[in-house]
Phi, psi and omega in degrees: 000130177248118184235133176304140185236351182276152179299326183296331182275350182273144174284337180204158176267101181272122180237125185254128173301142187228121180268126181271006188277053177235042172203148182291147170225153183303323182296314179294327175302319181288315186286319191236355179116153184304130175082010182298134169218183178299334180291336184301307179289324181300314186286332183268002181296147179225155178298135183252353177199166183300128179087001181284119183276104175204148357279160173273129186240128180291152180254266190307318187268347181066191177276085192276168176237121185287358173284347182269123179298330179299323178294313182296323177295318181295320177299311181298320179299314178300313182298312183297319181291344183244026169087004177280125182283327181188170177260145172250099184288130169293131186239129187244108175234112188264002184096151181066021179083000182283126178231159174221153174058030184275349189298314181302314180294321178302318181289327174298317179290317182296319187271338186075010181229148000285158178279076187214134184298154178204163171214183185236146171233120181280113178274077189275069175214156177292148172272126179232180177265025188301321183280001179238023177076017181228063187296337181273356181271110179268118181271315179215118185275134173278126180234162179227080188293343179132192189298321180297321178293322176300321178293318178295321178297313179300316179300324179297318184267350183300323179301322176291316181304322184270000176290137182298341180273350187293135185282142182230161170232123186056034179081358184258136178305133180271123181224128182252146174241121186295313182231077181298334181293345178274346178295134182304322178214097186300314182296319180296320179297309184296320179295322180295313181293326177293323176296316179296322177296320179297316179297325181278003178065031169279155179287002182131191175226146172251099188263130182234135178238147178281134184264110180266357187251352182078347184221024182291138175261102184295327182299324181301327183258013175086010176268156178274330184201168177232159169236136179292151181287106180238140001271009186304314182296313176299321177299316180298320179295317180297321180292338184262008188275018168088197192296325181298314179294321180297318179295322178297318177299315180299316181299317184281337185266348175298148007273354182254074189304320188262005183237349180275152179292159174296139178230135178226144174290136179301324178298321177292320179298314180300316180300316180294317182297316180294326181292336182271342181285140178254087183292343179278350183270123179293332186260019174245131176257119181287155176237140174240149184238114182286330186190166180196130171196093184266021177295334174301329178271316193244003176057229184285358173270002188278177177234141185227136169260115181277142175060040174279102184250158176302325181295315178293320178298322179299314178296318178303310181296318178300318179298319181292316180297321177298322182293334181252012185296340180284345184284158171302138183309325180299329184258006182275064186262137171232121175273139177247124177251099011209178176285318192208040175274073188294323181283353170261002185058037190226090189200158173258337184303149183299140174231177184286343183276310185244004180058232179265021187305314181289329175291320178297325176297321177296318180297317178297322179290319184288320188250001184103174186305328180289336176070023181096174181270130180268000000 
């Protein structure tokens, strides 16, 4: 298979969020049992209503372990062949130097492999038991000790920033903050990190924050751009659409009205998601969601997108890429949530149901309907 690989040949820069929780760590052993990884909940999931597709089973890559370089190479190969420009690794810095799940990225940096672009997204929130029915249980608290900690954090990620594979916008390292509204002083943080980047002789930083309010102005807080909160905002919009939606929920959730998970048609989700995107805003980066079913984590408290098919995702992605086609190619970024959030039923990786269908949709979106040369 011969597939275009240069940024110039792509219609958009597709970047997929990447979850590193596919290897055991001592903390998860204590909280959830020896050997816990993302596969633990994925594999034990069960159908909760008639027609509910569970469990989701991986195909080409199997139940992998991210400590293995062969796995990381295979993931990068699949992504590259299907139009994904790079991975956005979730990065966990809890303050005071405490980190979790850092081993896969460390090995990527140490080894120089795979030769595949990446960037970082700081998941700056406390870890709780919310998805396991224990929302008041704090497992690891997110703290913000002050300027010295910000400097230590910057020093921690600087090695990644200067890696030749690190993704940039206008030559500046791309760094995302999941919940900027939780920062004690957003403007002070962004100004401090830009100062540290200048001292480190970086060309700057391209800072992006997730917008949980639908109308956040990132420039006001020193960020370069925002990404809308997905899938949370579309879910919230669907829940607020009045009696018709409520009746549909009741109809689909019977006979156990108060115990079945929320269910939404993927077509309705796409419509809601597209309506919330501001394609006219230069400083907004759109996000697309191929699928969703987080009942492996949260059981009957979960949310499900029904009939999420590669064909519908392909149309969804094409609409988003068309909406940003006016932008400079460097800024024609689309984030995909996600590459491998298996316990959220939110992934591009091949499974036994659709094979490489969602990846083929990405290839068609990135390179046009033909999807590259076969």
